[in-house]
C-alpha positions, -999 to +999 in steps of 0.1 A: -275-010-141-303+015-147-323+031-115-351+039-121-376+052-094-418+053-097-432+084-081-465+071-067-490+058-040-482+030-022-511+005-022-523+022-055-530-003-080-514+011-108-483+031-086-475-009-071-481-023-110-461-001-122-434-002-095-433-044-096-425-039-134-400-013-134-380-041-109-390-073-128-375-056-161-343-034-151-339-064-118-327-035-098-342-023-064-381-015-063-383+020-051-417+035-049-418+071-045-447+088-020-443+127-031-454+137+008-422+121+020-393+135+001-369+163+012-353+184-011-323+203-005-318+235-027-285+240-016-270+208-022-293+200-050-304+163-034-339+153-035-341+122-009-367+096-001-360+068+028-325+075+021-321+077-015-310+106-033-334+108-061-313+130-084-287+100-087-314+082-105-313+075-143-354+080-148-384+087-125-419+072-141-447+092-127-478+074-121-493+095-094-482+127-073-509+122-046-539+100-036-565+132-042-564+159-064-553+194-052-535+229-056-506+211-030-499+185-062-483+218-083-458+220-056-447+180-057-443+189-092-426+218-087-399+194-066-400+169-100-390+198-123-363+206-099-348+167-103-354+171-143-334+205-147-307+186-128-307+155-155-331+133-144-352+120-169-390+123-155-415+108-176-439+126-182-419+161-178-435+176-150-440+213-168-462+193-192-477+173-166-479+210-149-502+220-178-531+197-176-530+187-139-554+221-132-588+222-151-590+250-165-554+252-179-564+223-195-596+231-208-584+268-220-551+250-240-577+225-250-604+251-265-576+277-281-566+248-300-602+248-315-605+214-300-644+210-295-656+207-259-690+213-247-704+246-235-682+254-206-687+292-185-660+299-155-665+329-133-659+335-094-694+354-097-726+332-089-752+356-107-731+354-137-733+317-133-769+314-124-769+335-164-749+303-177-773+279-164-801+291-173-787+290-206-776+257-202-806+243-186-787+220-166-747+216-161-718+204-145-700+222-117-664+208-116-639+214-091-606+227-108-583+202-093-604+162-092-604+132-109-631+104-115-654+124-108-651+133-072-666+168-063-686+168-095-725+176-091-759+182-117-774+214-115-802+220-128-818+255-135-846+267-109-851+280-075-821+257-057-799+265-080-787+298-064-780+280-026-761+254-045-740+275-063-736+299-029-728+270-008-701+256-036-684+292-039-676+295-006-650+264-006-642+269-045-630+301-056-640+298-088-672+283-104-665+258-137-696+257-153-700+227-185-733+221-199-745+187-196-745+166-227-759+134-234-734+101-234-756+076-249-744+054-224-709+060-227-676+077-235-646+064-244-605+068-232-582+069-263-551+063-247-515+071-262-481+061-254-452+081-266-474+108-289-484+075-308-518+059-307-523+029-283-558+015-279-590+027-271-616+018-246-650+025-232-664+033-199-701+020-202-726+041-178-744+022-153-783+027-149-790+058-128-760+069-128-747+101-143-716+097-154-694+065-164-668+062-137-665+031-121-668+048-089-706+053-100-711+019-109-694+023-151-674-007-163-648-008-186-651-021-225-635-025-254-640-001-283-627+004-313-634+041-325-634+053-362-605+071-374-619+105-369-620+101-331-584+085-331-570+119-347-595+144-327-575+126-296-544+124-310-542+160-313-557+169-280-532+152-266-504+168-286-509+201-273-493+188-244-461+157-248-471+140-223-454+106-224-483+084-217-520+096-216-559+093-222-580+115-239-615+116-227-637+119-255-680+118-261-693+104-288-731+126-294-751+128-321-736+167-325-701+153-330-673+142-304-665+161-273-630+161-258-638+165-215-600+164-209-567+151-210-552+132-186-524+139-166-512+108-155-531+080-177-552+052-167-541+018-168-569+002-152-592+005-185-565-004-208-559-038-187-593-047-179-609-039-216-580-043-239-557-069-223-526-049-227-497-043-203-493-006-201-468-010-168-447-030-194-450-011-222-447+022-205-413+004-189-398-003-221-406+029-238-385+045-212-357+022-212-356+029-251-356+064-243-328+066-220-308+046-245-310+074-271 
């Protein structure tokens, strides 16, 4: 019997869904792994979770490596990298997740490949950040480790900007400043499985909100983008080679912009907007890969 573990968050909707699906599809034990409670023994080459040696599993599916994004997740991914290099199949590969988890790493890779993104300035100097803000007029300050717009805020050029940036700089080494662009009420999640296009959903903006996230009242909706948007998103995700991912794209009057490539992909948008079961598709994909 094939033994598959799910790396995720207990109580997390998508993590629980994926763990349920694995148990159903394989007929095996339901194993949802919280990386906070994994112990890695480098001498013996074992990594244990609640008495289970993860190195003895056939496969790990990575849905989440922590409740919140932070640099601590990089260390958890290194444990998964150790297992992957010991022969455990891991989807997506931990080294590939590492390249997108840090916002700056993801941004640099996308821009170096010519992927269109909103004008962005990265600096540790408040004065230089203010110079960029003056040219932008308005920008979004984004932490390097965040999801669903957590920790982000709108910054307008003006007298109060210096104080806001100085306060931000006390907690963050680096300032990531991205020019605000009109979203026209929505942005897109373009989803890929195994590098192949799966579907697209829209996140429709709540009136009065500056972003489209569901945390700010945004709603998922079906959307069928033109082929050029799919092609752009395909090019963006191909830079990282993730097994399940979502590319965030905005359609503007100046053309499409890519915001980021997701480290883990969004199950809920696919489920609610497109009536597709992403967990089943992901598990079946992994089973096919294991059998090859």
